[in-house]
Residue, then its C-alpha position, 0 to 999 in steps of 0.5 A: m090692492m090685488k085685483m081678482n076676477k070672480w072665477t079666480m075667487a071661486l077657485a080660491a074659495a074651493g081650495v083649487v088655487s091659493l091666494s099666494s100663488v095667484a099673487q105671485a103669478q100676477e107679480a110675475a106677469a107685471g114684471a114681464e110687462a114692465l120688462a117688455a115695456s122697457t125693451t126696444l126692437s129696431g133694425y134695418i134691411s140693406t140691399s144694393h146693386t153695384s157695378v165696378s170696373d175692377n176690384g176698385h174700393g176693396k173693403t169699401f164695397r163688399s168683396g164678391t159683390n162688386d157687380g150685380f145685386a146683393l143683400d148687404v145685411v139684416s141688422l137687428s137691435i135690442s135695447g132696454g133698461n133705463l139709463g136716466t139721470e140717477d146714479g146707479s141706473a143702467a141699460y143695455n144694447l145688442e145689435m146683431w148682423i145677419g147676412p153676407a156683410a156680417s163676415d166683414i166686421e170679423t167680430g166672431d167666427s169667419g167659418a160656417n157661422a160667418d153670416l152671423a156676427l155681433m155688431e154691438a153688445n154692451i152694458e151702459l152704467l151711470a156713475s157719479l164722481g163727486e158732482q160729475d156724471v160719467k157714463l160707463t160702457v162695458g162690452q163691445f162697442g164701436t171705435t172712437v175714430g172716423a167720420e163713417t161707421y159700418d152701419y148702413t144707416d149712419n153714412a151718407f153713402h153706401s160705399r165706405s171711404f178710404g179713411f174708413a178702410i185704415e181705421p179700427t172698427h170695434h173694441t172690447g173693454v170699457k170706456a167712460e164718457t162725460s161732459l166738462e163744460a163745453f167739452d165731451l170727453t171719452v177715454g177707455i181701456v180695451n183689448d190690445s188688438t187691431d183685430p175686431d174679434t170680440n175677445a182677441d188679445r185679452g192679455n194686454n190693453a190699448v187705450i182709446t180717447g175721444l174729444s169733441y168741442t163746439l165753438g161758441d158765438s165769440v169766434g164770429w162766423l166760425g161759431g157753431t163749428e164742431l171739432t172732434y178728435g179720436g185716438v186708438h193708441e198702440a194696439g197690437a203686438d209690441d213690436s208692430d203696434v198701430t196707432n190711429y188718430y182722427f181729426g174732424l170738423t163740421k160746419e154749416i156754411t149756409t142754412d142748407l150747405t154743410y161741410s165736414l173735414a175728416w183726417d185719418i192717420r194710421e201709424d204702423g210700428q214696423t213691417k207686418s209681413a214680407a208682402v207689405n211694408g210698414a209705413d204710415s197712412n194718411i187720408v184727408g176727406h172732404y164732405l159736402s151735403y146739400p138739400l136738393g129737389g126734396g132729397t139730399l145731394n152728397l159729395r165726398v172727395e179724398h186724397g192721401n196715401i195708404n200703406s200696410v193695410d189689407l184692403d181686399g182681404n188678400g194680404v196686400s193692398i188693392d190691385g196687388v199694390n203694396d203702397i198707394d201714393g197719390l190717391e184721389s177719389i171722388t164720390i157723388g150721391y143723391d138720397y131721395p125718400i121715395w118710400t116711407g121708411v126707406t133710404s133710397r140712394i144712388e152714387y157714382s165714384q171714381t178713384d185713381w192713384d200713382d202707378k195704378d193699372d188700367g187707369s181709374t176705377d169707376a163704380l156705380g151703386i144703388n142702395l135701398v135700406y128699410s129701417f124699422 
């Protein structure tokens, strides 16, 4: 039954307002309240200070901020809807990056509006195929390969891995996710592009895949080990397509010590330019995480080779080297919760490879991320 206060009843009796208009207004207000209740606003602000002995990590530290203070990015996320367990339910996700790091994800304008970019924008839909529930994601979303992501809150380190540097980052299209007994399966069709630009190469398609599986107790000590796989297949022009594979493993060695393996493979179709030879890249990363003194001690060790990948934005690999062989990189960091809601971390890394000029690269980074 519709409820009205005495002033509204008096106005209606005098003919100033109609009961139907009051009812419509109350229904609109109720609808707005329901929409607001189902909408969540969250995000974070990341700022840092880095010191690097040369151009070092290339894309793994943002270009132009290798020395000194930097505002990395302001991330704003809006999500809503109700993706429950019922067929036909739906939800949405929107994440915007504002600030200097927005230009790094290259999902939009690289000119005057480069400080504003879409990190994620998609609609989630729940459908049923017989008795099998399938979640569909339509729009722009993150890739299925890799151990690390662009988001500063999702990684153990402020700097990104070399494995991350040879991976795609975003796709625009549709993907389907479902669980088959012990397996979580992902498959999708996306725009045929190695460029994260949201609407790039709409005329053709590439395929993305993902699979994860957790070993059961029947395998003894290995029980609980999570195995992951991801693939982005034949993205880009037909005469120079790129395929990425990712294989991951995560295992709790002890109650406190966690080990992860990340193996990234990038297969290039052929030569992409006169400056860069078309060849495959192969990076293996090892991660250890251990709680210590109220914080978390993290270690990342990488080795392998990189070819045909633009790591510094100048069309060639870092230090002007087209092929990086014998890559060895180690990063050690400590994350300690000094302030409520703030990720506080310090890290040091050293990187070297065959024929590298001026010896190894040393880098020190301090990063604060406030999440809200």
